[in-house]
Short mmCIF file of the C-alpha atoms (twelve columns), coordinates in Angstrom:
data_MODEL
# 
_entry.id   MODEL 
# 
loop_
_atom_site.group_PDB 
_atom_site.id 
_atom_site.type_symbol 
_atom_site.label_atom_id 
_atom_site.label_alt_id 
_atom_site.label_comp_id 
_atom_site.label_asym_id 
_atom_site.label_seq_id 
_atom_site.Cartn_x 
_atom_site.Cartn_y 
_atom_site.Cartn_z 
_atom_site.pdbx_PDB_model_num 
ATOM 1   C CA . MET A 1   157.002 140.382 131.924 1 
ATOM 2   C CA . LYS A 2   158.808 140.025 128.629 1 
ATOM 3   C CA . GLY A 3   160.236 136.720 129.781 1 
ATOM 4   C CA . ILE A 4   156.784 135.381 130.647 1 
ATOM 5   C CA . LYS A 5   155.438 136.421 127.241 1 
ATOM 6   C CA . ILE A 6   158.348 134.701 125.503 1 
ATOM 7   C CA . ILE A 7   157.692 131.491 127.458 1 
ATOM 8   C CA . MET A 8   153.950 131.606 126.612 1 
ATOM 9   C CA . ILE A 9   154.697 132.149 122.924 1 
ATOM 10  C CA . PHE A 10  157.117 129.239 123.032 1 
ATOM 11  C CA . PHE A 11  154.514 126.884 124.541 1 
ATOM 12  C CA . VAL A 12  151.841 127.956 122.039 1 
ATOM 13  C CA . ALA A 13  154.249 127.374 119.163 1 
ATOM 14  C CA . LEU A 14  155.132 123.997 120.638 1 
ATOM 15  C CA . GLN A 15  151.450 123.019 120.845 1 
ATOM 16  C CA . ILE A 16  150.869 124.073 117.264 1 
ATOM 17  C CA . ALA A 17  153.879 122.093 116.145 1 
ATOM 18  C CA . CYS A 18  152.603 119.052 118.018 1 
ATOM 19  C CA . LEU A 19  149.244 119.365 116.303 1 
ATOM 20  C CA . ILE A 20  150.880 119.634 112.907 1 
ATOM 21  C CA . ASN A 21  153.501 116.972 113.467 1 
ATOM 22  C CA . ALA A 22  151.126 114.104 114.250 1 
ATOM 23  C CA . LEU A 23  149.173 111.314 112.599 1 
ATOM 24  C CA . THR A 24  146.187 112.805 110.809 1 
ATOM 25  C CA . ILE A 25  143.301 111.757 108.585 1 
ATOM 26  C CA . LYS A 26  144.137 113.389 105.264 1 
ATOM 27  C CA . ASP A 27  141.202 112.106 103.257 1 
ATOM 28  C CA . VAL A 28  137.890 110.285 103.732 1 
ATOM 29  C CA . SER A 29  136.305 108.237 100.939 1 
ATOM 30  C CA . LYS A 30  132.700 106.960 101.193 1 
ATOM 31  C CA . ILE A 31  131.171 104.639 98.614  1 
ATOM 32  C CA . PRO A 32  128.333 105.459 98.217  1 
ATOM 33  C CA . SER A 33  128.427 109.014 99.552  1 
ATOM 34  C CA . GLN A 34  125.012 108.435 101.166 1 
ATOM 35  C CA . VAL A 35  123.679 105.079 102.311 1 
ATOM 36  C CA . GLU A 36  120.098 103.889 102.593 1 
ATOM 37  C CA . PRO A 37  118.754 102.212 105.766 1 
ATOM 38  C CA . GLY A 38  119.852 98.586  105.611 1 
ATOM 39  C CA . GLY A 39  122.466 99.389  102.980 1 
ATOM 40  C CA . SER A 40  126.239 99.075  103.136 1 
ATOM 41  C CA . VAL A 41  128.980 101.649 102.726 1 
ATOM 42  C CA . LYS A 42  132.695 101.244 102.118 1 
ATOM 43  C CA . LEU A 43  134.724 103.690 104.187 1 
ATOM 44  C CA . ASN A 44  138.382 104.461 103.415 1 
ATOM 45  C CA . LEU A 45  140.484 106.664 105.706 1 
ATOM 46  C CA . LYS A 46  143.835 107.942 104.457 1 
ATOM 47  C CA . ILE A 47  146.156 108.153 107.491 1 
ATOM 48  C CA . LYS A 48  149.220 110.392 107.079 1 
ATOM 49  C CA . ASN A 49  152.304 110.255 109.308 1 
ATOM 50  C CA . ASN A 50  153.434 113.871 109.668 1 
ATOM 51  C CA . LEU A 51  156.056 112.989 112.282 1 
ATOM 52  C CA . GLU A 52  159.757 112.935 111.597 1 
ATOM 53  C CA . ASP A 53  159.954 109.391 112.977 1 
ATOM 54  C CA . ASP A 54  158.332 106.139 111.945 1 
ATOM 55  C CA . VAL A 55  155.439 104.881 114.065 1 
ATOM 56  C CA . GLU A 56  154.524 101.280 114.918 1 
ATOM 57  C CA . ASP A 57  151.522 99.219  116.023 1 
ATOM 58  C CA . VAL A 58  149.010 101.622 114.512 1 
ATOM 59  C CA . LYS A 59  145.361 100.876 115.355 1 
ATOM 60  C CA . VAL A 60  142.597 102.830 113.621 1 
ATOM 61  C CA . SER A 61  139.282 102.322 115.437 1 
ATOM 62  C CA . LEU A 62  135.719 103.483 114.843 1 
ATOM 63  C CA . ASN A 63  133.435 104.098 117.797 1 
ATOM 64  C CA . LEU A 64  129.995 102.948 116.613 1 
ATOM 65  C CA . ASN A 65  128.275 102.845 120.012 1 
ATOM 66  C CA . ASP A 66  125.995 105.846 119.486 1 
ATOM 67  C CA . VAL A 67  125.351 105.682 115.747 1 
ATOM 68  C CA . PRO A 68  123.066 103.401 113.662 1 
ATOM 69  C CA . PHE A 69  125.954 101.634 111.940 1 
ATOM 70  C CA . ALA A 70  127.474 98.216  112.469 1 
ATOM 71  C CA . PRO A 71  130.697 96.750  111.075 1 
ATOM 72  C CA . ALA A 72  130.304 94.091  108.412 1 
ATOM 73  C CA . ILE A 73  133.391 92.368  109.877 1 
ATOM 74  C CA . ILE A 74  135.481 94.580  112.182 1 
ATOM 75  C CA . SER A 75  135.574 98.219  113.281 1 
ATOM 76  C CA . GLU A 76  139.375 98.354  113.635 1 
ATOM 77  C CA . ASP A 77  142.231 98.297  111.150 1 
ATOM 78  C CA . TYR A 78  145.877 97.570  112.054 1 
ATOM 79  C CA . PHE A 79  149.242 98.524  110.567 1 
ATOM 80  C CA . GLU A 80  152.601 97.321  111.825 1 
ATOM 81  C CA . GLU A 81  154.355 100.490 110.743 1 
ATOM 82  C CA . ILE A 82  153.870 103.819 109.008 1 
ATOM 83  C CA . GLU A 83  157.071 105.457 107.912 1 
ATOM 84  C CA . SER A 84  157.708 109.160 108.273 1 
ATOM 85  C CA . ASP A 85  155.805 111.279 105.717 1 
ATOM 86  C CA . ASP A 86  154.059 108.150 104.437 1 
ATOM 87  C CA . SER A 87  150.352 107.265 104.254 1 
ATOM 88  C CA . VAL A 88  148.183 104.169 104.587 1 
ATOM 89  C CA . ILE A 89  144.516 103.441 103.868 1 
ATOM 90  C CA . ALA A 90  142.311 102.089 106.645 1 
ATOM 91  C CA . ASP A 91  139.369 100.155 105.156 1 
ATOM 92  C CA . PHE A 92  136.003 99.582  106.817 1 
ATOM 93  C CA . ASP A 93  132.784 98.002  105.578 1 
ATOM 94  C CA . LEU A 94  129.765 99.278  107.484 1 
ATOM 95  C CA . ILE A 95  126.061 98.460  107.396 1 
ATOM 96  C CA . ALA A 96  123.354 100.988 108.251 1 
ATOM 97  C CA . GLU A 97  120.596 99.710  110.511 1 
ATOM 98  C CA . SER A 98  117.392 98.924  108.614 1 
ATOM 99  C CA . ASN A 99  115.280 101.156 110.876 1 
ATOM 100 C CA . ALA A 100 117.760 104.034 110.955 1 
ATOM 101 C CA . GLU A 101 116.393 107.535 110.534 1 
ATOM 102 C CA . ALA A 102 117.749 109.756 107.812 1 
ATOM 103 C CA . GLY A 103 120.421 112.194 108.929 1 
ATOM 104 C CA . THR A 104 124.132 112.867 109.205 1 
ATOM 105 C CA . TYR A 105 125.908 111.002 112.005 1 
ATOM 106 C CA . LYS A 106 129.269 111.858 113.562 1 
ATOM 107 C CA . ILE A 107 131.561 108.888 114.169 1 
ATOM 108 C CA . PRO A 108 134.521 109.206 116.567 1 
ATOM 109 C CA . VAL A 109 137.792 107.801 115.222 1 
ATOM 110 C CA . SER A 110 140.849 107.017 117.358 1 
ATOM 111 C CA . ILE A 111 144.354 106.334 116.049 1 
ATOM 112 C CA . GLU A 112 146.632 104.631 118.545 1 
ATOM 113 C CA . TYR A 113 150.321 104.185 117.779 1 
ATOM 114 C CA . LYS A 114 153.760 103.745 119.299 1 
ATOM 115 C CA . ILE A 115 156.692 106.055 118.797 1 
ATOM 116 C CA . ASN A 116 159.976 105.482 120.593 1 
ATOM 117 C CA . ASP A 117 158.242 102.857 122.778 1 
ATOM 118 C CA . GLU A 118 155.680 105.440 123.890 1 
ATOM 119 C CA . THR A 119 151.973 104.873 123.172 1 
ATOM 120 C CA . LYS A 120 149.971 107.829 121.914 1 
ATOM 121 C CA . VAL A 121 146.396 108.318 120.719 1 
ATOM 122 C CA . GLU A 122 144.943 110.847 118.295 1 
ATOM 123 C CA . PHE A 123 141.184 111.530 118.154 1 
ATOM 124 C CA . PHE A 124 139.154 112.617 115.133 1 
ATOM 125 C CA . THR A 125 135.531 112.775 113.979 1 
ATOM 126 C CA . ILE A 126 134.127 111.835 110.583 1 
ATOM 127 C CA . SER A 127 130.543 111.870 109.352 1 
ATOM 128 C CA . LEU A 128 128.316 109.453 107.457 1 
ATOM 129 C CA . THR A 129 124.931 110.295 105.983 1 
ATOM 130 C CA . ILE A 130 121.905 108.026 105.887 1 
ATOM 131 C CA . ASN A 131 119.380 109.066 103.295 1 
ATOM 132 C CA . ALA A 132 116.719 107.240 101.315 1 
ATOM 133 C CA . LYS A 133 114.965 108.530 98.218  1 
ATOM 134 C CA . PRO A 134 111.173 108.271 98.238  1 
ATOM 135 C CA . ASN A 135 109.516 106.156 95.546  1 
ATOM 136 C CA . LEU A 136 106.122 107.583 94.628  1 
ATOM 137 C CA . ILE A 137 103.527 105.467 92.784  1 
ATOM 138 C CA . LEU A 138 100.261 106.830 91.355  1 
ATOM 139 C CA . ASN A 139 96.885  105.110 91.103  1 
ATOM 140 C CA . THR A 140 93.317  106.261 90.584  1 
ATOM 141 C CA . ASP A 141 90.665  105.703 93.243  1 
ATOM 142 C CA . GLY A 142 87.107  105.047 92.059  1 
ATOM 143 C CA . PHE A 143 85.919  105.132 88.450  1 
ATOM 144 C CA . LEU A 144 85.452  107.762 85.747  1 
ATOM 145 C CA . LEU A 145 82.494  108.388 83.422  1 
ATOM 146 C CA . LYS A 146 82.493  109.821 79.917  1 
ATOM 147 C CA . GLY A 147 80.984  113.138 78.970  1 
ATOM 148 C CA . GLN A 148 80.425  114.491 82.460  1 
ATOM 149 C CA . LYS A 149 82.036  116.048 85.506  1 
ATOM 150 C CA . ASN A 150 84.148  113.642 87.596  1 
ATOM 151 C CA . GLU A 151 86.155  113.679 90.796  1 
ATOM 152 C CA . LEU A 152 89.592  112.464 89.738  1 
ATOM 153 C CA . LYS A 153 91.129  110.922 92.864  1 
ATOM 154 C CA . ILE A 154 94.863  110.324 92.476  1 
ATOM 155 C CA . ARG A 155 96.326  108.176 95.231  1 
ATOM 156 C CA . VAL A 156 100.035 108.801 95.866  1 
ATOM 157 C CA . THR A 157 101.803 105.927 97.650  1 
ATOM 158 C CA . ASN A 158 105.355 106.160 98.964  1 
ATOM 159 C CA . THR A 159 106.949 102.722 98.579  1 
ATOM 160 C CA . GLY A 160 110.469 104.027 99.196  1 
ATOM 161 C CA . LEU A 161 112.416 104.046 102.448 1 
ATOM 162 C CA . GLY A 162 112.677 107.835 102.653 1 
ATOM 163 C CA . LYS A 163 110.120 110.536 103.450 1 
ATOM 164 C CA . ALA A 164 108.785 112.819 100.706 1 
ATOM 165 C CA . LYS A 165 108.702 116.315 102.195 1 
ATOM 166 C CA . LEU A 166 106.586 119.255 101.002 1 
ATOM 167 C CA . LEU A 167 104.899 117.083 98.381  1 
ATOM 168 C CA . GLU A 168 102.825 118.891 95.749  1 
ATOM 169 C CA . VAL A 169 100.762 117.197 93.025  1 
ATOM 170 C CA . GLU A 170 100.093 119.112 89.808  1 
ATOM 171 C CA . LEU A 171 97.704  117.895 87.100  1 
ATOM 172 C CA . GLN A 172 98.735  119.005 83.608  1 
ATOM 173 C CA . GLU A 173 96.312  120.202 80.935  1 
ATOM 174 C CA . SER A 174 95.219  117.811 78.168  1 
ATOM 175 C CA . GLY A 175 92.872  117.754 75.213  1 
ATOM 176 C CA . ALA A 176 91.136  114.691 76.652  1 
ATOM 177 C CA . TYR A 177 89.648  116.581 79.587  1 
ATOM 178 C CA . LYS A 178 89.034  120.004 81.086  1 
ATOM 179 C CA . ILE A 179 90.237  120.837 84.613  1 
ATOM 180 C CA . LEU A 180 87.400  122.451 86.582  1 
ATOM 181 C CA . SER A 181 89.259  122.875 89.881  1 
ATOM 182 C CA . SER A 182 92.720  124.025 90.885  1 
ATOM 183 C CA . LYS A 183 95.389  122.019 89.108  1 
ATOM 184 C CA . ASN A 184 97.671  122.021 92.173  1 
ATOM 185 C CA . VAL A 185 97.079  120.051 95.376  1 
ATOM 186 C CA . TYR A 186 99.479  120.348 98.325  1 
ATOM 187 C CA . ILE A 187 99.861  117.154 100.380 1 
ATOM 188 C CA . GLY A 188 102.831 117.957 102.630 1 
ATOM 189 C CA . ASP A 189 105.026 115.241 104.127 1 
ATOM 190 C CA . LEU A 190 104.454 111.656 103.018 1 
ATOM 191 C CA . ASP A 191 106.204 109.026 105.131 1 
ATOM 192 C CA . SER A 192 107.570 105.731 103.903 1 
ATOM 193 C CA . ASP A 193 104.841 103.071 103.428 1 
ATOM 194 C CA . ASP A 194 102.114 105.717 103.562 1 
ATOM 195 C CA . PHE A 195 99.691  107.235 101.051 1 
ATOM 196 C CA . ASP A 196 97.521  110.293 100.485 1 
ATOM 197 C CA . THR A 197 94.997  111.387 97.865  1 
ATOM 198 C CA . ALA A 198 94.904  114.440 95.614  1 
ATOM 199 C CA . ILE A 199 91.422  115.266 94.250  1 
ATOM 200 C CA . PHE A 200 90.721  117.210 91.051  1 
ATOM 201 C CA . ASN A 201 87.433  118.070 89.320  1 
ATOM 202 C CA . VAL A 202 87.613  117.268 85.617  1 
ATOM 203 C CA . PHE A 203 85.168  117.068 82.700  1 
ATOM 204 C CA . LEU A 204 86.030  114.020 80.612  1 
ATOM 205 C CA . LYS A 205 85.440  113.801 76.897  1 
ATOM 206 C CA . ASP A 206 84.332  110.721 74.968  1 
ATOM 207 C CA . GLN A 207 87.445  108.523 75.233  1 
ATOM 208 C CA . ASN A 208 87.851  104.987 76.559  1 
ATOM 209 C CA . VAL A 209 91.282  105.573 78.069  1 
ATOM 210 C CA . VAL A 210 92.619  108.909 79.288  1 
ATOM 211 C CA . ASN A 211 96.239  109.659 80.086  1 
ATOM 212 C CA . PHE A 212 96.727  112.124 82.951  1 
ATOM 213 C CA . PRO A 213 100.193 113.778 83.010  1 
ATOM 214 C CA . VAL A 214 101.052 114.476 86.662  1 
ATOM 215 C CA . VAL A 215 103.969 116.481 88.067  1 
ATOM 216 C CA . LEU A 216 105.251 115.581 91.542  1 
ATOM 217 C CA . LYS A 217 107.378 118.136 93.407  1 
ATOM 218 C CA . TYR A 218 108.997 117.204 96.735  1 
ATOM 219 C CA . ARG A 219 112.177 117.132 98.811  1 
ATOM 220 C CA . ASP A 220 113.943 114.173 100.370 1 
ATOM 221 C CA . SER A 221 115.173 113.960 103.957 1 
ATOM 222 C CA . SER A 222 118.334 115.903 103.095 1 
ATOM 223 C CA . ASN A 223 116.193 118.679 101.515 1 
ATOM 224 C CA . LYS A 224 117.296 117.808 97.991  1 
ATOM 225 C CA . GLN A 225 114.551 118.883 95.598  1 
ATOM 226 C CA . PHE A 226 112.974 116.491 93.073  1 
ATOM 227 C CA . VAL A 227 110.559 117.085 90.193  1 
ATOM 228 C CA . GLU A 228 109.053 113.982 88.599  1 
ATOM 229 C CA . ILE A 229 106.631 113.734 85.664  1 
ATOM 230 C CA . LYS A 230 104.464 110.623 85.648  1 
ATOM 231 C CA . ASN A 231 101.747 109.519 83.212  1 
ATOM 232 C CA . LEU A 232 98.689  107.989 84.839  1 
ATOM 233 C CA . ALA A 233 96.412  106.051 82.455  1 
ATOM 234 C CA . ALA A 234 92.810  105.490 83.548  1 
ATOM 235 C CA . ARG A 235 89.856  103.611 82.020  1 
ATOM 236 C CA . VAL A 236 86.772  105.725 81.346  1 
ATOM 237 C CA . TYR A 237 83.280  104.168 81.153  1 
ATOM 238 C CA . SER A 238 79.994  105.106 79.588  1 
ATOM 239 C CA . ASN A 239 76.886  105.012 81.807  1 
ATOM 240 C CA . ASP A 240 75.726  101.750 80.224  1 
ATOM 241 C CA . GLU A 241 79.139  100.130 80.741  1 
ATOM 242 C CA . ALA A 242 79.248  101.299 84.356  1 
ATOM 243 C CA . ILE A 243 75.757  99.869  84.989  1 
ATOM 244 C CA . LYS A 244 76.657  96.499  83.431  1 
ATOM 245 C CA . LEU A 245 79.812  96.297  85.559  1 
ATOM 246 C CA . GLY A 246 77.886  97.206  88.693  1 
ATOM 247 C CA . LEU A 247 79.846  100.428 89.198  1 
ATOM 248 C CA . ILE A 248 76.668  102.474 89.367  1 
ATOM 249 C CA . LYS A 249 73.009  101.531 89.853  1 
ATOM 250 C CA . LYS A 250 70.562  101.904 87.005  1 
ATOM 251 C CA . ASN A 251 68.331  104.929 87.321  1 
ATOM 252 C CA . ASN A 252 64.746  103.558 87.395  1 
ATOM 253 C CA . ILE A 253 63.020  106.899 87.864  1 
ATOM 254 C CA . LYS A 254 61.807  106.988 84.247  1 
ATOM 255 C CA . PHE A 255 60.523  103.446 84.524  1 
ATOM 256 C CA . TYR A 256 58.625  104.186 87.733  1 
ATOM 257 C CA . PHE A 257 57.320  107.448 86.282  1 
ATOM 258 C CA . THR A 258 56.009  105.608 83.230  1 
ATOM 259 C CA . ILE A 259 54.268  103.042 85.463  1 
ATOM 260 C CA . VAL A 260 52.649  105.807 87.519  1 
ATOM 261 C CA . ILE A 261 51.428  107.622 84.402  1 
ATOM 262 C CA . PHE A 262 50.074  104.355 82.992  1 
ATOM 263 C CA . LEU A 263 48.207  103.638 86.239  1 
ATOM 264 C CA . ILE A 264 46.769  107.159 86.286  1 
ATOM 265 C CA . ILE A 265 45.577  106.792 82.682  1 
ATOM 266 C CA . LEU A 266 44.174  103.364 83.473  1 
ATOM 267 C CA . PHE A 267 42.354  104.786 86.483  1 
ATOM 268 C CA . VAL A 268 40.894  107.661 84.423  1 
ATOM 269 C CA . VAL A 269 39.773  105.284 81.677  1 
ATOM 270 C CA . TRP A 270 38.246  102.939 84.258  1 
ATOM 271 C CA . ARG A 271 36.333  105.816 85.868  1 
ATOM 272 C CA . LYS A 272 35.014  106.965 82.483  1 
ATOM 273 C CA . ILE A 273 33.929  103.437 81.569  1 
ATOM 274 C CA . ARG A 274 32.271  103.033 84.933  1 
ATOM 275 C CA . LYS A 275 30.507  106.402 84.567  1 
ATOM 276 C CA . TRP A 276 29.407  105.534 81.053  1 
ATOM 277 C CA . GLY A 277 28.015  102.209 82.325  1 
ATOM 278 C CA . ARG A 278 26.014  103.951 85.045  1 
ATOM 279 C CA . ARG A 279 24.485  106.380 82.553  1 
ATOM 280 C CA . ARG A 280 23.555  103.588 80.205  1 
ATOM 281 C CA . ARG A 281 21.815  101.643 82.956  1 
ATOM 282 C CA . ALA A 282 19.992  104.772 84.085  1 
ATOM 283 C CA . THR A 283 18.758  105.411 80.515  1 
ATOM 284 C CA . LYS A 284 17.437  101.854 80.222  1 
ATOM 285 C CA . ASN A 285 15.554  102.148 83.493  1 
ATOM 286 C CA . LYS A 286 13.816  105.340 82.301  1 
ATOM 287 C CA . GLU A 287 12.711  103.670 79.084  1 
ATOM 288 C CA . ILE A 288 11.116  100.821 81.017  1 
# 
């Protein structure tokens, strides 16, 4: 039994030694660290020869079959020789597919080499992250009127390539207006090339242009949190200006009311004149 245990320990130690004394990837450099869809990334792999002998015909290959990356030129780098305890840098230029989804992708790497006329292969896995920051743009929908309650409709458009997750829109206080509703509106996820609207009730004072400070809180696809402060300037109109521009229709109720009153008065006057005429004719007839 002791002999069997000694043999097993020997084989385990031998396997560990083989794992240590091999070609390994000592360092991975990615520029940039995260790439946008359609963007390029420079990948450098530092290959270390931990063997006691030199190795020849070293081929470092990336397997890109199941990931949304393509080589700008080649997916394989070659070295004639790596001396014992020496290192080389394998360079790759990769391009992320334009329609790639955000996420971290595992890329298999194989290192094939010859040592003492024997071909061997080592297998590794590295990771590359695709991530795109959202780009949020603010606009106002509709028009605003001075000196009265308004629905402030803030349209948030995502023109970036990445999704804005857990988006919240907060309207800040200002001396130019009074917020009559909640100052926070939760939108949720906003995809690339999509928009949504946050609505606030505000009472606007007598100013031609009002600046609305807006805070946007969201996370990107990698759950990194962002807080952005944007200033949204909006034109504010008086009722007369809005009517002239055709934004609102003129209220003709007063005009129609005046016409009705005038017609009623005219009718009353006409009836009195008619009644007076009848009495006058009746009086003349009696005298005759």
